[in-house]
N, C-alpha and C positions, 0 to 999 in steps of 0.2 A: 677598233680599240684604240685607244690614248695611250701617250707614251708616256715612261715612267719619269718620274723626277729623280734626278743624281743627287746623292747627299751630298753635300760639299763639307769636307772637314778641314777645322784647322789645322796649320802647320805642329801646333803645340797637341792638340787630340789625336791627331792621325797614328802615333805610335803610343798609346797611351796603355793599352792591352800589354806591352812589353815593359812597361815602366813598374817598378818596385814599390808598394806602399808603405810609407812612411810615417809615423807617428809625430806628435808635436815636440818630443824631446829631440828628434833627429833634426828636424826644422831649424828649431831654435839654436841650433849650435853650428849649423849649415854656414860654410864661408861665403857662399854665394846665394843668398836667399832672395828666391822669386816672389811674384805676386801672390800666385797660388798659395804657397807656403807662408807667407806673411797673413793673409786672409785667413788661412788655417789656423795661424795660431792666434790671431784676434779672435775667433770663434771660441777656440779653446781655452780662453783666458775668463771666462765667464764662468761663474760658479755653477757648478750643477752640469754643465755641459758634457755631452758624450758625443765620439766621435770615431769613424772606421778608418781612419788616416787619409792621407792625401798622395797621387801619384805624384813621383820625384822626377823630373825628365833628366837629373844627374846620375839615375841608375840605369837608363836606358844601356842594355849590355854589360853594365858592370855589377860587381857583386857588392852589397854595401855591408860596409863593417860596423 
């Protein structure tokens, strides 16, 4: 039998399951905009685009207001 490869996750994606999903309106007013949020904002600025949100690293373990 061969050995199974261990999937290596980046630090950013390690806790993604516990982050809250935010929409572009929250990313737009965020004071510390991340690259993931900025890419999502750029994608949503195209007319007719639809999205499901993006995980926010600032909401890890916090309640988003």
